C-alpha positions as CSV (number, residue, x, y, z in Angstrom):
1,M,-16.6,-18.6,-14.0
2,A,-16.6,-22.4,-14.1
3,S,-18.2,-24.1,-11.1
4,Q,-15.2,-26.3,-10.7
5,A,-12.6,-23.5,-11.0
6,P,-10.3,-23.2,-8.0
7,I,-10.4,-20.4,-5.5
8,L,-7.4,-18.3,-4.8
9,I,-6.4,-17.4,-1.2
10,A,-3.9,-14.6,-0.7
11,Y,-1.7,-15.7,2.2
12,D,1.0,-13.7,4.1
13,G,1.0,-15.6,7.4
14,S,-0.9,-12.8,9.3
15,Q,-3.8,-13.4,11.6
16,A,-6.0,-11.9,8.9
17,A,-4.7,-14.3,6.3
18,R,-5.1,-17.3,8.6
19,A,-8.7,-16.2,9.3
20,A,-9.2,-15.9,5.5
21,V,-8.0,-19.5,5.0
22,R,-10.4,-20.8,7.7
23,R,-13.4,-18.8,6.3
24,A,-12.5,-20.1,2.8
25,G,-12.7,-23.7,4.2
26,D,-16.2,-22.9,5.7
27,L,-17.4,-21.4,2.4
28,F,-15.7,-23.5,-0.3
29,A,-14.6,-26.9,1.0
30,P,-13.8,-29.4,-0.6
31,R,-13.0,-27.2,-3.7
32,Q,-9.5,-26.8,-5.0
33,A,-7.7,-23.8,-3.6
34,I,-4.5,-22.0,-4.6
35,V,-2.8,-20.5,-1.6
36,L,-0.8,-17.7,-3.0
37,T,2.1,-15.8,-1.3
38,V,3.6,-12.8,-3.0
39,W,7.3,-12.0,-2.5
40,E,9.2,-8.9,-3.5
41,P,12.3,-9.4,-5.5
42,Q,15.4,-7.2,-5.3
43,L,15.1,-6.3,-1.6
44,G,18.8,-6.9,-1.4
45,E,19.5,-4.3,-4.0
46,M,17.2,-1.8,-2.2
47,M,18.7,-2.4,1.2
48,L,20.6,0.6,2.5
49,V,23.7,0.1,4.5
50,P,25.8,2.7,6.4
51,D,28.3,4.6,4.3
52,P,31.8,3.2,5.2
53,T,33.2,6.8,5.0
54,G,31.3,7.8,8.0
55,L,29.8,10.8,6.4
56,G,26.3,9.8,7.4
57,S,25.0,9.0,3.9
58,M,23.8,5.6,2.8
59,S,24.9,3.4,0.0
60,L,23.7,0.2,-1.7
61,P,25.5,-3.1,-1.1
62,Y,28.6,-3.3,-3.2
63,D,28.3,-7.0,-4.0
64,P,25.5,-8.0,-6.4
65,S,25.9,-11.6,-5.2
66,V,24.7,-10.6,-1.8
67,A,21.5,-9.1,-3.4
68,R,20.9,-12.3,-5.4
69,E,21.3,-14.4,-2.2
70,I,18.8,-12.2,-0.4
71,D,16.4,-12.6,-3.2
72,R,16.8,-16.4,-3.1
73,E,16.2,-16.4,0.7
74,V,13.1,-14.2,0.3
75,E,11.7,-16.5,-2.3
76,R,12.4,-19.5,-0.2
77,T,10.7,-18.0,2.7
78,A,7.7,-17.1,0.6
79,R,7.4,-20.7,-0.7
80,A,7.6,-22.0,2.9
81,M,4.9,-19.5,3.9
82,A,2.6,-20.6,1.0
83,G,3.2,-24.2,2.1
84,D,2.2,-23.4,5.7
85,G,-1.0,-21.7,4.3
86,A,-1.8,-24.7,2.1
87,T,-1.3,-27.0,5.1
88,L,-3.8,-24.9,7.0
89,A,-6.2,-24.9,4.1
90,R,-6.0,-28.7,3.7
91,G,-6.9,-28.9,7.5
92,C,-10.0,-26.8,6.6
93,G,-11.1,-29.2,4.0
94,L,-9.8,-27.6,0.9
95,D,-7.7,-29.3,-1.8
96,A,-4.9,-26.8,-1.5
97,Q,-1.8,-26.2,-3.6
98,E,0.8,-23.6,-2.6
99,V,2.1,-21.0,-5.0
100,A,4.6,-18.2,-4.5
101,V,4.8,-15.4,-7.1
102,E,7.1,-12.5,-7.6
103,D,5.7,-9.0,-7.0
104,A,6.8,-6.7,-9.8
105,T,4.7,-3.7,-8.8
106,H,2.3,-4.1,-5.9
107,P,1.0,-7.2,-4.2
108,A,-2.5,-6.6,-5.4
109,D,-1.4,-6.7,-9.0
110,A,0.4,-10.0,-8.4
111,I,-2.7,-11.4,-6.8
112,L,-5.0,-10.3,-9.6
113,A,-2.6,-11.5,-12.3
114,A,-2.4,-14.9,-10.7
115,A,-6.2,-15.1,-10.3
116,R,-6.7,-14.2,-14.0
117,E,-4.0,-16.6,-15.2
118,R,-5.6,-19.5,-13.3
119,G,-9.2,-18.6,-14.1
120,V,-10.3,-18.7,-10.4
121,A,-13.8,-18.7,-9.2
122,A,-13.2,-16.3,-6.4
123,I,-10.4,-14.5,-4.5
124,V,-10.3,-14.8,-0.7
125,L,-8.0,-12.5,1.3
126,G,-7.6,-11.1,4.8
127,S,-7.8,-7.5,5.8
128,R,-6.0,-6.1,8.8
129,G,-8.5,-3.3,9.1
130,H,-6.1,-0.4,8.9
131,G,-8.0,2.8,8.5
132,G,-7.4,6.5,8.1
133,L,-3.8,7.7,7.8
134,R,-2.3,4.3,8.4
135,A,-4.2,2.8,5.5
136,R,-3.1,5.7,3.3
137,L,0.5,5.2,4.3
138,L,0.6,1.4,4.2
139,G,-1.8,0.9,1.4
140,S,-4.5,-1.6,1.4
141,S,-4.0,-4.7,-0.7
142,S,-7.5,-6.0,0.0
143,N,-8.9,-2.6,-1.2
144,A,-6.7,-2.6,-4.3
145,V,-7.7,-6.3,-5.2
146,L,-11.4,-5.4,-4.7
147,K,-11.1,-2.4,-7.0
148,G,-9.2,-4.3,-9.7
149,A,-11.0,-7.6,-9.6
150,G,-13.6,-6.8,-12.3
151,A,-16.0,-9.8,-12.5
152,I,-14.0,-12.0,-10.1
153,P,-15.9,-12.4,-6.8
154,I,-13.9,-11.3,-3.7
155,V,-14.3,-12.5,-0.1
156,I,-12.5,-10.2,2.3
157,V,-12.1,-11.5,5.8
158,H,-11.3,-9.1,8.6
159,A,-8.6,-9.9,11.1
160,P,-9.8,-11.3,14.4
161,N,-10.0,-8.6,17.1
162,T,-6.8,-8.4,19.2
163,D,-5.5,-6.1,21.8
164,T,-2.3,-5.5,19.9
165,E,-1.7,-4.1,16.5
166,S,0.2,-6.0,13.9
């Protein structure tokens, strides 16, 4: 791990992700940072719509161009979100670049692949702190990144305490 290698900050716009960006600034400024947002392709193809026959079953959209348009919009939104995260990171003293990557399997896999491809010094990500059944149902990207990181140092920043759940 080179001392001048960038850090990677996983960013989804949540309070936990915003806290992670601020903590990364505290720990690593003025280092170069990659603010990474992961987006899921083919959401349009997986969207279910009511069956027009009224029999109560569901069907996929009949027009593939609709699915492609949804994918383009999801990617555009992810790029904008990464840009927002990079702007926040620059405000915290980091030399930030935004990156949006497609998620082929699980967000943690996309985060780890991006980190390895870019030879990052560390990965910083937020954790919403889901526990118990909720963590099992929703999965934990931070836990999966931690388990799969190998020799890459990980900084997990817990979401600020709030009275409402995200």
